[in-house]
N, C-alpha and C positions, 0 to 999 in steps of 0.2 A: 634244293634241297639243304642249305645247312646246316651242319648242327644232325645230318641223320645219314648212321655207320653205313657205311655201303662195304659190301662183302669184295670183293675186286680177285682176281683169278690168282693173284698170290698169296693172296691171305685165304684164300680154300687152299689149299697144296700144302700150306705148312696147320691148317686145320688138318686135316686131310691125317697131314701124315705125324700128328698126335696122335687122331685116332688109333691109326694101324699100328703107332708105338703100344700103345697104351694095352690093346687086342695082338700084339707079340706077346711082351713083355708079361701078358698074364699066362701066356698059349692058349689063345682059342680060335685056334681051325679049321673048328667043324661047329656045324649047328646044338649036336649039343656040350662043345667045350660050352656054346655060349648061353647056352640053355642053365650051366649049373653055377653064370654068374647073375640070371633075375636079378632084378631088387637091388643090385649094384651100380653105383653110381662114382665116376672122381674127380675131380676140379680141381686146376690149379696155382697155389696161391702161391707164393703171392705174387708174383706174375701176369697170372689169366685169374682172377678175383670171377669174372665175371660170365665162367665156362665152365663148362657142364658136363659130361659124359657119362647118359645113365642106359642099364641094358630092363627090357620090360618084357613080357608077356602081354599081350592085350587078345580081347576079343578082335575079329575082321573077316571077311567077307563068306556066308554061308553056313551058318557059328560055329566054328575054326574058331581055332587062335593060331596068335602069331610071337613070332621073336621081332623085337625093335631092341634098332640100336641109335641113338639121339644122342648128338653135340647142338650141345643150344648155350646160346652168349643172351644172357640182361642185357637188355637196352634192343633187342636185335630177331630173338626168336629162335625156333628151332634153325640151324642151319644147314647140319645134316641128317636122314631119321634115313634108317633101312626097317625093311620089314621083308625077312622070312617065312611064308609060305610054306612048310611041310606039307599043309593037309590036301593042300592046290599046286600043290607043285610050282609060286612066283615068288619071283626076289623084287619087288622095288627099292629106287631108289632116288630119291628126293636131295635140293638143296634149295639156297635158298643162296643166288650171289651174282654179279655185277655180268656172267661169261656164260654166253653155249655150249653144251657139249654135245657135241653129234648123238639123236637117237633120242636126246631132250626134248620133251617139249612145255613148254608154260601150262600150269597149271592155277594161279593164284597171284596173287599180289596184293601186296601187307596193308596196314594204311599207311605208311611213310613211298611206298609205290615200289618198293623192292620187289620183283618178280624171284619167282620158287620156278624149279623147275621137275619134272620127274620122268621115268623113263622105268618100265617092264619087263622084264625079264619072263621067260619059260620055265626055268629053275629055280627052283630053291637049295642050293646046293651052295654052302656057303662063301667060295671061291668064287662066286658071280660078286659080290657081296666085295669083299675082298682085291678084285679083279681093276671097278671100279672107280673106290676113293684111290689106291695106285695112278690110278689112270688119271684123278684130280690132286692127286702129289705130283703131276707129271711138266700141271700150265707152266 
């Protein structure tokens, strides 16, 4: 697949580190902290002009809302997507890369054959999200 950008384990680690640095730099340690930044976004020009981090609140399951963190890259799509649903007590972490972490299952392939993986955790504690990003960073 010439010309198709593939996210390998090292790139996923670097992306996770950038995301964690944004969260730590803004003192986002809890879902309450995260909620204060809904609607915010960060880019990385001039080094990574195609990368963008966003924090959103979106409709979720059973008429609830979830707090969502996205890391996306133009031409690749969502690379990391986390969903924290406090009302239903779960966190879902998704990533797109050519590496499989224990407990994650493939759930989709994009038009270029790049796989996305997901895992659901029975806790909405923000420490779950941070812990998974740390695991990705240590690849």
